[in-house]
C-alpha positions as CSV (number, residue, x, y, z in Angstrom):
1,M,0.0,0.0,0.0
2,L,1.1,3.5,-0.7
3,T,-0.6,6.7,0.5
4,L,0.1,9.9,-1.4
5,I,-0.9,13.5,-0.7
6,L,-2.4,15.3,-3.7
7,D,-2.5,19.1,-3.3
8,S,-4.7,20.0,-6.3
9,P,-7.0,18.7,-9.0
10,E,-4.0,19.0,-11.3
11,A,-2.1,16.6,-9.0
12,T,-5.0,14.2,-9.2
13,M,-4.9,14.4,-13.0
14,N,-1.1,13.9,-12.9
15,L,-1.6,10.7,-10.8
16,G,-4.0,9.5,-13.4
17,D,-1.5,10.3,-16.2
18,L,1.2,8.3,-14.4
19,L,-1.2,5.4,-13.9
20,G,-2.4,5.5,-17.5
21,R,1.2,5.4,-18.9
22,A,2.1,2.5,-16.6
23,L,-1.0,0.5,-17.3
24,A,-0.6,1.0,-21.0
25,S,2.9,-0.4,-20.9
26,C,2.0,-3.5,-18.9
27,P,3.4,-6.5,-20.9
28,S,0.6,-8.9,-20.2
29,D,-2.5,-9.3,-22.4
30,T,-4.7,-8.8,-19.3
31,L,-4.4,-5.4,-17.6
32,P,-5.2,-5.0,-13.9
33,A,-8.5,-3.2,-13.4
34,L,-8.5,0.2,-11.6
35,Y,-11.0,0.4,-8.8
36,L,-11.8,4.0,-7.6
37,Y,-13.1,4.6,-4.2
38,G,-14.2,8.0,-2.7
39,D,-17.1,10.3,-2.0
40,L,-19.1,12.2,-4.5
41,G,-16.9,14.9,-6.0
42,G,-13.8,13.2,-4.5
43,G,-11.7,13.2,-7.7
44,K,-12.4,9.8,-9.3
45,T,-13.4,11.2,-12.7
46,T,-10.6,13.7,-12.5
47,L,-8.2,10.8,-12.1
48,V,-9.7,9.0,-15.1
49,R,-9.4,12.2,-17.1
50,G,-5.7,12.2,-16.5
51,L,-5.4,8.5,-17.3
52,A,-7.2,8.8,-20.6
53,A,-5.3,11.9,-21.6
54,A,-2.0,10.0,-21.2
55,L,-2.9,7.4,-23.8
56,P,-2.8,7.5,-27.6
57,G,-6.1,8.9,-28.7
58,G,-6.7,10.6,-25.4
59,D,-7.0,14.0,-27.1
60,Q,-10.2,12.6,-28.6
61,A,-11.6,11.4,-25.3
62,E,-14.3,13.5,-23.7
63,V,-14.1,12.2,-20.2
64,A,-17.2,12.7,-18.1
65,S,-18.7,11.0,-15.1
66,P,-20.6,7.9,-16.2
67,S,-23.2,8.4,-13.5
68,F,-26.1,8.4,-15.9
69,T,-24.8,6.2,-18.7
70,L,-23.3,3.5,-16.4
71,C,-20.3,3.1,-18.7
72,N,-18.3,5.4,-21.0
73,E,-15.9,4.1,-23.6
74,Y,-13.0,6.3,-24.6
75,P,-11.2,6.0,-28.0
76,T,-7.8,5.5,-26.5
77,L,-5.2,2.8,-27.1
78,P,-5.9,0.6,-25.2
79,P,-9.6,1.6,-24.9
80,V,-10.7,2.8,-21.5
81,F,-14.0,1.6,-20.1
82,H,-15.1,4.0,-17.4
83,A,-18.0,2.8,-15.3
84,D,-20.0,4.2,-12.3
85,L,-21.6,1.5,-10.2
86,Y,-23.2,3.9,-7.7
87,R,-26.8,2.9,-8.8
88,L,-26.2,-0.8,-8.2
89,E,-27.6,-2.5,-5.2
90,P,-24.9,-3.4,-2.6
91,G,-23.6,-6.9,-3.3
92,S,-24.4,-6.8,-7.0
93,A,-22.6,-8.7,-9.8
94,L,-20.6,-6.8,-12.4
95,P,-23.1,-5.7,-15.1
96,E,-23.1,-8.1,-18.0
97,E,-21.8,-5.5,-20.5
98,L,-18.7,-5.0,-18.4
99,D,-18.3,-8.7,-17.4
100,E,-18.1,-9.7,-21.1
101,I,-15.3,-7.2,-22.0
102,D,-12.3,-9.1,-23.4
103,G,-9.1,-8.1,-25.0
104,R,-6.7,-5.4,-23.9
105,V,-8.8,-2.7,-22.3
106,L,-8.4,-0.5,-19.2
107,L,-11.4,-0.9,-16.9
108,A,-11.8,2.0,-14.4
109,L,-14.7,1.4,-12.0
110,E,-16.1,4.1,-9.7
111,W,-18.0,2.8,-6.6
112,P,-16.7,-0.8,-6.8
113,E,-17.8,-1.2,-3.2
114,R,-21.2,-1.9,-4.6
115,L,-19.9,-5.2,-6.1
116,A,-20.1,-8.5,-4.3
117,T,-16.7,-9.5,-3.2
118,S,-17.0,-12.6,-5.5
119,S,-17.3,-10.2,-8.5
120,H,-14.1,-8.3,-7.8
121,A,-11.4,-8.6,-10.4
122,P,-8.6,-10.8,-9.0
123,D,-6.0,-8.5,-10.5
124,R,-6.7,-4.9,-9.7
125,L,-5.3,-1.7,-8.3
126,D,-7.5,0.0,-5.7
127,V,-7.2,3.8,-5.5
128,E,-9.1,5.4,-2.6
129,L,-9.4,9.2,-2.8
130,R,-10.5,11.1,0.3
131,P,-10.1,14.6,1.9
132,Y,-6.8,15.2,3.7
133,A,-7.8,17.3,6.7
134,A,-4.3,18.1,7.9
135,D,-4.2,21.4,6.1
136,P,-7.6,23.0,5.7
137,A,-7.8,26.2,3.6
138,E,-10.5,28.8,3.8
139,N,-13.3,28.4,1.3
140,L,-13.2,31.2,-1.2
141,D,-17.0,31.0,-1.9
142,I,-18.3,30.9,1.7
143,L,-16.6,33.1,4.3
144,R,-15.2,31.4,7.4
145,Q,-16.0,27.9,6.1
146,P,-13.1,25.5,5.7
147,C,-12.6,23.5,2.6
148,E,-10.3,20.6,1.9
149,R,-8.0,21.4,-0.9
150,K,-5.8,18.3,-0.5
151,R,-6.7,14.7,-0.7
152,L,-5.1,11.4,0.2
153,A,-4.7,8.8,-2.5
154,R,-4.2,5.3,-1.1
155,L,-3.1,2.7,-3.7
156,A,-3.4,-1.0,-2.9
157,A,-2.5,-3.8,-5.3
158,H,-4.4,-7.1,-5.6
159,G,-3.0,-9.8,-7.8
160,E,0.5,-10.3,-9.3
161,A,0.2,-7.9,-12.3
162,A,-1.1,-5.1,-10.0
163,R,1.7,-5.7,-7.5
164,R,4.3,-5.5,-10.2
165,L,2.7,-2.3,-11.5
166,L,2.7,-0.7,-8.1
167,D,6.2,-1.8,-7.3
168,E,7.5,-0.3,-10.6
169,L,5.5,2.9,-10.1
170,R,6.4,3.4,-6.5
171,P,9.7,5.3,-7.0
172,V,8.1,7.6,-9.6
173,L,5.1,8.3,-7.4
174,E,7.2,8.9,-4.3
175,A,9.4,11.3,-6.2
176,R,6.4,13.2,-7.6
177,F,4.0,13.4,-4.6
178,P,4.5,13.8,-0.9
179,V,4.0,10.5,0.9
180,A,1.8,10.5,4.0
181,G,3.8,9.4,7.1
182,R,7.1,10.7,5.8
183,A,9.1,13.3,7.7
184,G,7.2,16.6,7.6
185,F,3.9,15.1,6.6
186,P,1.4,13.7,9.1
187,S,0.4,10.1,8.7
188,A,-2.8,9.1,7.1
189,Q,-4.0,8.0,10.5
190,A,-3.5,11.4,11.9
191,S,-5.7,12.8,9.2
192,D,-8.4,10.3,10.0
193,R,-8.7,11.7,13.5
194,R,-9.6,15.2,12.4
């Protein structure tokens, strides 16, 4: 597991860019899925926007939240299937149109916690995005109201390909983003207590 501190929406897009480049260069025919956890407005679609932009054809991808369409397909190489499972009942199976995807595609699922554990991809990278309360800033729209400008991104690998991917990406990510728990940065647990 790796927990990074993202200080802006641009940093979230940059994380998506780095993930997209790494996933696209995976040598195997089967790519690990990307499971995105976080609250509404937490940066999941922003991360996918960065991921798609990093891929060939990404300049043609109009990345938007798939909340109403269930799944958006982007004309990238490899193709990105971006799905929002929020409207599924808890404990659901993966929708048939997503379960039947084969070939070399990047599957990015928002709200994967709605899936039954038995439906989880065995090879996946979980990315949890949530507010980082260690450094609240004043909200520019509402006086004397705090807003969270930073977020934590926790990455956890499941399966061999996802573990290799995270191991290879770790030095790049640690060089680019502050790591929670390192000298000068509170741990993720300290942020949880606020």
